[in-house]
C-alpha positions as CSV (number, residue, x, y, z in Angstrom):
1,M,99.2,90.2,98.8
2,I,98.3,88.7,102.2
3,S,95.0,89.8,103.7
4,S,95.3,92.1,106.7
5,A,92.8,89.9,108.5
6,I,95.2,86.9,108.2
7,L,98.1,89.0,109.5
8,G,95.9,90.4,112.3
9,R,95.3,86.8,113.5
10,Y,99.0,86.3,114.0
11,A,99.3,89.6,115.9
12,R,96.2,88.8,118.1
13,S,97.4,85.3,118.8
14,L,100.8,86.5,120.0
15,A,99.1,89.2,122.0
16,E,96.9,86.7,123.8
17,V,99.8,84.5,124.7
18,V,102.0,87.4,126.0
19,F,99.1,88.6,128.2
20,E,98.5,85.1,129.5
21,Q,102.1,84.8,130.4
22,N,102.4,88.4,131.6
23,I,105.4,89.1,129.4
24,E,103.9,91.9,127.2
25,A,106.6,94.5,127.9
26,E,109.5,92.2,127.1
27,V,108.0,90.8,123.9
28,T,107.0,94.2,122.7
29,E,110.5,95.4,123.2
30,D,111.8,92.3,121.4
31,L,109.5,92.9,118.4
32,K,110.6,96.6,118.3
33,T,114.2,95.5,118.1
34,Y,113.4,93.1,115.2
35,S,111.3,95.8,113.5
36,E,114.4,98.1,113.6
37,I,116.6,95.3,112.3
38,F,114.3,94.5,109.4
39,K,114.0,98.2,108.5
40,A,117.8,98.7,108.7
41,V,118.6,95.5,106.6
42,P,115.8,95.2,104.1
43,D,117.9,92.6,102.2
44,L,117.2,90.2,105.1
45,L,113.5,90.2,104.4
46,E,114.2,89.9,100.6
47,A,116.3,86.8,101.3
48,F,113.5,85.3,103.4
49,D,111.1,86.0,100.6
50,S,113.3,84.7,97.7
51,P,112.2,81.4,96.2
52,G,115.9,80.9,95.1
53,V,117.0,80.6,98.8
54,P,116.4,77.1,100.2
55,R,114.3,76.8,103.3
56,Q,117.2,75.4,105.4
57,V,119.3,78.5,104.5
58,K,116.5,80.8,105.5
59,E,116.1,79.0,108.8
60,R,119.9,79.2,109.5
61,L,119.9,82.9,108.6
62,L,117.0,83.5,111.0
63,D,118.8,81.5,113.7
64,S,122.0,83.5,113.2
65,V,120.0,86.8,113.6
66,I,118.3,85.4,116.7
67,E,121.7,84.4,118.1
68,V,123.1,87.9,117.6
69,H,119.9,89.6,119.0
70,P,118.7,87.4,121.8
71,A,115.1,87.8,123.0
72,K,112.4,85.9,124.8
73,S,111.8,82.4,123.5
74,I,108.2,83.2,122.5
75,T,109.6,86.0,120.2
76,H,112.0,83.5,118.6
77,N,109.3,80.9,118.2
78,F,107.0,83.6,116.7
79,L,109.6,84.6,114.2
80,K,110.2,81.0,113.2
81,V,106.4,80.4,112.7
82,L,106.3,83.5,110.5
83,L,109.2,82.1,108.4
84,Q,107.6,78.6,108.2
85,H,104.3,80.1,107.0
86,N,106.0,82.6,104.6
87,R,104.7,85.6,106.6
88,I,108.0,87.0,107.9
89,T,108.1,89.5,105.0
90,C,104.9,91.0,106.5
91,F,106.6,91.4,109.9
92,Q,106.0,95.2,110.0
93,Q,102.3,94.9,109.4
94,I,102.0,92.1,111.9
95,Y,104.0,94.2,114.4
96,E,101.7,97.2,114.0
97,S,98.6,95.0,114.4
98,Y,100.2,93.5,117.5
99,L,100.8,97.0,118.9
100,D,97.2,97.9,118.2
101,A,96.0,94.7,120.1
102,V,98.3,95.6,123.0
103,N,97.1,99.2,123.1
104,E,93.4,98.1,122.9
105,H,94.0,95.6,125.8
106,N,95.6,98.3,127.9
107,G,92.8,100.8,127.2
108,Y,94.6,102.9,124.6
109,V,93.7,103.9,121.1
110,S,95.8,105.7,118.5
111,A,94.5,108.7,116.7
112,K,96.1,110.4,113.7
113,V,95.4,114.1,114.0
114,S,95.9,116.2,110.9
115,T,95.6,120.0,110.9
116,A,96.6,122.8,108.5
117,L,98.9,124.3,111.2
118,P,100.6,122.6,114.1
119,L,98.6,122.5,117.3
120,D,100.2,123.8,120.5
121,S,100.4,121.8,123.7
122,P,97.2,123.2,125.3
123,E,95.3,122.5,122.1
124,L,96.6,119.0,121.9
125,Q,95.8,118.3,125.5
126,A,92.2,119.6,125.1
127,L,91.7,117.6,121.9
128,G,93.1,114.5,123.7
129,E,90.7,114.9,126.5
130,R,87.7,115.3,124.1
131,L,88.8,112.2,122.1
132,S,89.3,110.2,125.3
133,G,85.7,111.2,126.4
134,A,84.3,110.2,123.0
135,T,86.2,106.9,122.8
136,G,86.2,105.9,126.5
137,K,89.9,105.2,126.2
138,Q,93.2,106.9,126.6
139,V,94.2,108.4,123.2
140,N,97.7,108.3,121.9
141,M,97.7,111.2,119.3
142,E,100.0,111.3,116.3
143,P,99.8,115.0,115.2
144,Q,100.7,115.9,111.7
145,T,100.3,119.0,109.5
146,D,98.7,119.1,106.1
147,A,98.5,122.6,104.6
148,G,96.1,121.1,102.0
149,L,93.4,121.0,104.6
150,L,93.2,124.8,104.6
151,G,91.9,124.8,108.1
152,G,89.9,122.6,110.5
153,I,90.9,119.1,111.6
154,V,90.9,115.5,110.4
155,V,91.1,112.7,113.1
156,Q,91.5,109.0,112.2
157,I,90.9,106.4,114.9
158,G,91.3,102.9,113.5
159,D,89.1,102.8,110.4
160,T,87.0,105.8,111.4
161,I,87.7,109.2,110.0
162,F,86.2,112.4,111.4
163,D,86.7,115.1,108.8
164,G,86.1,118.7,109.9
165,S,88.5,120.2,107.4
166,I,87.7,123.4,105.4
167,K,88.9,121.5,102.3
168,T,86.1,118.9,102.7
169,K,83.5,121.5,103.6
170,L,84.4,123.5,100.5
171,A,84.2,120.3,98.3
172,E,80.8,119.5,99.8
173,M,79.6,123.0,99.2
174,K,80.8,122.8,95.6
175,R,79.0,119.5,95.1
176,R,75.8,120.9,96.4
177,L,76.0,124.0,94.2
178,A,76.7,121.8,91.2
179,E,73.5,119.8,91.9
180,A,71.3,122.9,92.3
């Protein structure tokens, strides 16, 4: 298993280059395309990972995919570097880290919002405004429902989790009663 810190370096390095060259939108679209390709054809990544497939065959395979799905040269070079360093099988994680770096650079942050029942549009808008005020950034919310929460809300922004769910409050109350 490759450390997320190592994979994050690849993502941040690519992000720095695309911002310097002012090609962030194009490269992001290219990476999205390749993400969809790798999801649609998982055997492709398995071939890249297989020790039974010679390096030259892997390189020709990647070249043929690049030929069919042309993109910016920086995207091609990035994919080739990932293949050379045996990191291409971690493409999805690197892509997600890249998107996080791009969003951070552009003043956005992603928040996973879990509630027991779906939030309506005015509630989502109000929550988004409060989270934007707390983070100082625009918040891209990913709402999801989890009936196991019983009520309340859980918000995850990066590695930080704000848990205001009834489930957690009941568990805390149970723990306190058991200690008494």
